[in-house]
Structure formats: structure tokens, C-alpha cells
ROMARLO-790174 format. One record per residue (C-alpha): residue in three letters; z negated, x, y negated. Coordinates in steps of 0.05 Angstrom, whole numbers, plus 5000, padded with zeros to 4 digits. Layout:
ALAZXY ...
//
This chain:
UNK682354726102 UNK677555016054 UNK676454675991 UNK672254775927 UNK671554185878 UNK669854315806 UNK666953655792 UNK663553285739 UNK660652555729 UNK662951985769 UNK669552105779 UNK668052775814 UNK663152475859 UNK668152055881 UNK673952445895 UNK668052915929 UNK666352245974 UNK673652185993 UNK673952946009 UNK666952936047 UNK670352386102 UNK677052806118 UNK675653146185 UNK677153846188 UNK676053936107 UNK670954536090 UNK667954226019 UNK663954575972 UNK663554205903 UNK661854695839 UNK658254135796 UNK657054105718 UNK650154235692 UNK651454295620 UNK648653585608 UNK642553755639 UNK636253525599 UNK628553545596 UNK626652835592 UNK619352665590 UNK617653375616 UNK622553295678 UNK628553725682 UNK634253135693 UNK641053375722 UNK645752745717 UNK651853015745 UNK648553495807 UNK644552815824 UNK650552355817 UNK654452745868 UNK648852795913 UNK647152015909 UNK654651855925 UNK655452415981 UNK649452066012 UNK652051336000 UNK645951165962 UNK648751145890 UNK648050595841 UNK652450025824 UNK655750375767 UNK656951045809 UNK650951405771 UNK643051315787 UNK640151015846 UNK642250375887 UNK637049845883 UNK633150225831 UNK626849945793 UNK624750145724 UNK617650005722 UNK615150715703 UNK620950705647 UNK618350045614 UNK610950265616 UNK613750875578 UNK616550435523 UNK609849935524 UNK605550625515 UNK609450725453 UNK614251275487 UNK621851305472 UNK624851075540 UNK632451055512 UNK634451495573 UNK632551025625 UNK630051355690 UNK629150985754 UNK623450925790 UNK627351285855 UNK630551745808 UNK624751965783 UNK622452185853 UNK628452705849 UNK627152935781 UNK619953035798 UNK621153425860 UNK626553825828 UNK622054035761 UNK616054225814 UNK620954595846 UNK623754985794 UNK617055155765 UNK614555435827 UNK620655955814 UNK625655605866 UNK632855635835 UNK636855005825 UNK642255175881 UNK636755225932 UNK633454595911 UNK639954215909 UNK642254515980 UNK635554306012 UNK635853585984 UNK643753566009 UNK641453746077 UNK634953236076 UNK640552656058 UNK644352876105 UNK649553146073 UNK654853636104 UNK658353896043 UNK656154496008 UNK653954235934 UNK652454785882 UNK651054785806 UNK655855155770 UNK649555705747 UNK642455675765 UNK641055865688 UNK640055395631 UNK646355155604 UNK647154605555 UNK653154305524 UNK652954205450 UNK657053655408 UNK658753775341 UNK661053155303 UNK666053025244 UNK660252945205 UNK657353705221 UNK651753445258 UNK650453805321 UNK647453305384 UNK645553565449 UNK650153245503 UNK645552655525 UNK643752495453 UNK650852445442 UNK652652085508 UNK647651605523 UNK643051545458 UNK649051445406 UNK653951215470 UNK659351655448 UNK660351295385 UNK660752025343 UNK666952315332 UNK667553035364 UNK669753635331 UNK667654155374 UNK664454245432 UNK660454905455 UNK655155175505 UNK649355515500 UNK647256175539 UNK650456635579 UNK649756355649 UNK651756665712 UNK654956345773 UNK650356035820 UNK650156475886 UNK656856205928 UNK660555925875 UNK665056545864 UNK666256685940 UNK667655905948 UNK672355955900 UNK675556555919 UNK676256305995 UNK678455595985 UNK685355396012 UNK685254865951 UNK681954835889 UNK680954185859 UNK679254025795 UNK676353315791 UNK678152685750 UNK672952855704 UNK672552945628 UNK675653615610 UNK672253815555 UNK665253555569 UNK665353575644 UNK669954175667 UNK669454615610 UNK662954695616 UNK663654975695 UNK669555345670 UNK664755725609 UNK660256005658 UNK662156755679 UNK667656955720 UNK668856225740 UNK675356135694 UNK677456825720 UNK676856615793 UNK680055985786 UNK686456225744 UNK687256775797 UNK687756315851 UNK693956065880 UNK693555425891 UNK689354995837 UNK691654195831 UNK687853805781 UNK687253045781 UNK688152765718 UNK682552275697 UNK687651815656 UNK690651145675 UNK696050895633 UNK694951515587 UNK687551245573 UNK680451375603 UNK679250845650 UNK672950895619 UNK668251425578 UNK671151815521 UNK674952315555 UNK682052095517 UNK678652035448 UNK674152655458 UNK680653065475 UNK684452745415 UNK678852905369 UNK679453625397 UNK686753715379 UNK689953615444 UNK695853235457 UNK696052525480 UNK695352305551 UNK697252735609 UNK699653285558 UNK692653385529 UNK690953555609 UNK695253975611 UNK693754335551 UNK686154335569 UNK687654685634 UNK692655145606 UNK693855815649 UNK689555495704 UNK692755005752 UNK698855005789 UNK699154225801 UNK697153575763 UNK696252895799 UNK697552315750 UNK696451625764 UNK702751135782 UNK701850795725 UNK704351465688 UNK709451615738 UNK714151765677 UNK710252405656 UNK712652655725 UNK719752815695 UNK717652835616 UNK712253405629 UNK716353755677 UNK715454515670 UNK711155125702 UNK706254555732 UNK708954095780 UNK706753395766 UNK706152825821 UNK704552115818 UNK699351735857 UNK694651185860 UNK688351535831 UNK683850955826 UNK678351165884 UNK672550825863 UNK672550475936 UNK670950935987 UNK676450736028 UNK681750855976 UNK678451545959 UNK679451746031 UNK686651536027 UNK688151905966 UNK684652535989 UNK688952516057 UNK694752496009 UNK692353075964 UNK691453466027 UNK697653356059 UNK700853585992 
//
């Protein structure tokens, strides 16, 4: 069974880990790059690395970064008067150094990512949504325009988001459209819709490919109508989307055929019934065993 997953952040990485444990699943993960940033002269690609580290079983305890990482270089940057608010661990630094070197030598982000995935023993295909530069920009209710990492890391999502835009005119990375079109199932991960999935959909041709696919399922990132962590519910509300899973349906209007909500939101199965079929399941997939169980259930549907 061919599965194409649209992924952003920890939720997408954990869903990918579950899918990767399913025998017979041919998995391609299309990953958001709108939150990529230049940090200390290095190209940092947080969502791509989160998927890579998680699929390789070397992710940090919070779901991002590297396991058992140290921060000697980061602390030294601060001691020398640099801004080290965006913390890069020493092991994580190695990935960013190699990526920056590869891209400056003319390699594509997708090529570098593929090479790293193979070296780490990952069988699934991991593709950045685009090899072009794309940045997610956040306009606040005070009229400030922030880069994603300033909003998310530096300001800790404290600002109220009034508009989300994406820079450039990025083209899909090689293989992205083909993976979506050829898939038996397209899965939209339980990631923040405006901040993690919309950047992917804004890449030329991707929204159209998803909309044309006959079998698209989204997994809601909400538990009890709220984000378990992160600002998804707050961002959707400030952008004018309806509360709870009604907002998820609106965020993906015209794109999905099925929505899976958490069992804590089981009442939504009846109350939101319409053109999109809705099912309830236990969507807490932080544990690899739980993720595998959930993905078996999804593929069985």
C-alpha cells in the first residue's frame, strides 16, 4: 500500500514513525520547510530533521532535536556575546553543518535529506515539500511581521496571529507530486494546519494534487477540542476558523474525504457529519507502540 503523508513537526514525525512500522506500507513523507531558518550562518530545517531523527529512533525526549545532546557550542556562543536563544545541540549542529556545506556546494535539499536518511537506515522516502527557499511569515495583531522561528522559539508563540503568509514561488521537490498522485492513501498528519500543513499546500501543484486525490484522510491534532501542546487551536481561532474540529474541516475544506478525531471528541462524529466522513480513534501516538497500533487502524479503514 502506497502512503503519502504531509508532515510538519513532532505530530507528523510520530505518525510517520508509526507508518514506518507497518509491514507492506510504501511510505513517502512530504515535509514542511516553511519554518527553515538561517541560524549562525547555517541552514536549519527543523521539521525535516524532526522526521529524520524520529524515523531513525534518535530524537530528543521532547520529540525534537537529538537524543542525549549537549550544548557546549551553544553555551560558548552566548559566552562570546552571541545570541544563542535558538538552541542548537552539538549533535544537531553536525547535521546543520553538513546540510549547509552540501547546499552551498550545489546539492538540493531533497538530495541531502535522502542521503542522510539512507545513512541512518531509514527505509521510507523523506522529501522536503520544496528545494526552493520558502519562509512562513507571521503577522501579529499589533501589525508586526515575524519570521516563524522568532514567533515560535524566540517569542514562545505569545503573539496573537492575524495573518499567515508564505514567501517566494516554490516548486515541488522532485518526486513530491508523483508520490501524492500514485498513493493509495494521502494522510495529513496531526500537525498545526495553518503553520505546518498550509505551507506544504502553498507549494505549486501540491494543493491541486491533494484535492484531486480520491482518498485523503486528515488526523486532527486536537484532543478534547484543544491542542495537546503548541498553539494550533489558538492560531486557528485568531485566523477566524471555527473552534474545535469544525476548524480542522474548514482548514482543509475541499481537500479531505475523511477526518479522524480523538476519542475525546467522539461527539463530533455525529455533530459534524457531512460530506467528510468522521471517525473517532485514540490519536495519542507519542509512544511508538501506540503509533503503530493507530496506523494499523488507519490503514485498515
